[in-house]
C-alpha positions in Angstrom: -3.3 -13.0 1.4 -3.5 -9.4 2.6 -7.1 -8.3 3.2 -9.0 -5.5 5.0 -11.6 -7.4 7.1 -12.9 -4.6 9.3 -13.0 -1.5 7.0 -10.0 0.0 8.7 -6.9 -2.3 9.1 -4.9 -4.7 6.9 -4.7 -8.4 7.9 -2.3 -11.1 6.9 -4.0 -14.4 6.2 -2.8 -17.9 5.3 -4.8 -21.0 4.1 -4.3 -24.4 2.7 -7.6 -24.1 0.8 -8.1 -21.2 -1.6 -11.8 -20.9 -0.7 -11.4 -20.9 3.1 -9.6 -18.1 5.0 -10.6 -18.4 8.6 -7.5 -17.1 10.4 -6.2 -13.5 10.2 -3.5 -11.6 12.0 -3.4 -7.8 12.2 -0.7 -6.6 9.8 -1.1 -2.8 9.5 -3.4 -0.3 11.2 -3.7 3.4 10.2 -0.8 5.2 11.7 0.0 8.4 9.8 -2.3 11.4 9.1 -2.7 10.5 5.4 -4.2 7.1 6.3 -6.0 8.0 9.6 -9.4 6.7 8.4 -8.4 3.4 6.8 -5.6 1.5 5.1 -5.9 -1.0 2.2 -3.6 -2.9 -0.2 -3.0 -2.0 -3.8 -2.5 -5.4 -5.4 -0.3 -8.4 -4.6 3.0 -7.9 -2.7 6.1 -7.6 -5.0 9.2 -9.7 -4.1 12.4 -7.8 -3.7 15.8 -8.8 -2.1 14.9 -6.6 0.9 11.4 -8.1 1.4 7.9 -8.2 0.1 7.0 -4.7 -1.1 3.3 -4.1 -0.3 1.7 -1.0 -2.0 -1.0 0.4 0.1 -3.6 3.2 -0.1 -4.5 5.3 2.9 -7.6 7.4 3.4 -7.0 10.6 5.3 -8.9 13.8 6.1 -11.4 15.0 3.5 -11.5 11.4 2.2 -8.2 11.9 0.3 -6.8 8.7 -1.0 -3.0 8.5 -1.2 -0.6 5.6 -2.1 2.1 4.4 0.3 4.2 1.3 0.7 5.2 -1.2 3.4 8.0 -3.8 3.4 7.2 -7.3 4.8 9.8 -9.9 5.8 10.6 -12.3 3.0 10.5 -15.4 5.3 7.8 -14.2 7.6 5.5 -11.9 5.6 3.2 -11.2 8.6 6.1 -9.2 10.0 6.3 -5.5 8.9 10.0 -4.4 8.6 9.4 -1.0 7.0 6.8 1.6 6.1 6.8 4.9 4.3 5.9 7.7 6.7 4.8 9.9 3.8 2.7 8.8 0.8 4.4 8.0 -2.5 1.5 9.6 -4.5 -1.0 12.3 -3.4 -3.7 13.7 -5.7 -2.7 17.1 -6.9 -3.9 19.6 -9.5 -6.4 18.1 -11.9 -6.1 14.7 -10.2 -8.2 16.1 -7.4 -11.3 16.6 -9.6 -13.5 13.9 -11.1 -16.3 11.5 -10.5 -14.7 10.5 -7.1 -12.6 13.6 -6.2 -9.3 13.7 -4.3 -8.3 10.1 -5.0 -5.2 8.3 -6.4 -5.5 4.5 -6.4 -3.7 1.6 -7.9 -4.4 -2.1 -8.3 -0.7 -3.0 -8.2 2.6 -2.3 -9.8 5.6 -4.2 -11.2 9.3 -4.1 -10.9 11.3 -3.6 -14.1 15.0 -2.8 -14.4 15.3 -1.5 -10.9 12.2 0.7 -11.1 8.8 0.3 -9.6 6.3 0.9 -12.4 3.0 2.0 -10.8 -0.1 2.5 -12.9 -2.7 4.5 -11.0 -6.1 6.1 -11.5 -7.0 9.7 -10.4 -10.5 10.6 -9.2 -12.1 7.9 -11.4 -11.4 10.2 -14.3 -8.0 9.5 -15.7 -5.1 7.1 -15.5 -1.4 7.6 -15.3 1.9 5.8 -14.5 4.4 6.7 -11.9 8.0 5.4 -12.1 9.9 5.2 -8.8 13.5 4.1 -8.3 13.3 0.8 -6.3 16.5 1.3 -4.4 15.5 4.8 -3.4 12.1 3.6 -2.3 13.4 0.7 -0.2 15.9 3.1 1.4 13.0 5.5 2.4 11.1 2.8 4.3 11.2 3.5 8.0 11.0 0.7 10.6 7.7 0.4 12.4 7.4 0.8 16.2 8.2 -2.3 18.2 5.2 -4.6 18.8 4.3 -5.1 15.1 
C-alpha cells in the first residue's frame, strides 16, 4: 500500500493482514516546487514493463494541486526508479475556478492501447479526461537522487 501518514510524505507499506499496517518506509517526499507542501498518491499503482507507475498529486504554492508520476521498481516497489520533475497536469484557465480553486486531482488512471487514460477533476467543479502516451511518459521520468 502507498499512504500519506504524516500529511506531507508518501510511504510504502506491506502487511500480511489487510486490517493491520504497522510498518512503513518513506517512499517519496516533496522535492519539486509544484509539490513543496505535500505529496499524495492518485489511486493504485499501474503495472508497466518498466515498473509500477504511481500517479501522484503535489500541493505547491497558493495551494495549487498538480498531478505528477513516479516509477517504482517492479520487483521492489519501495524503490523509486523515476519521477517526473514537472507535473503532468496543472490547473489552467477555467480549471482554476470552482468550489475548491486551483486544483486538478485524480483517483487513478488506466493503461489502454499504449496510452495512460487519466480521468481528473478540476476545482471540485468539473471533470475531464487526459490521454498521455505511455512510452513518452515513461521516457520523461527522471531518476531520483541517490539515497532513495
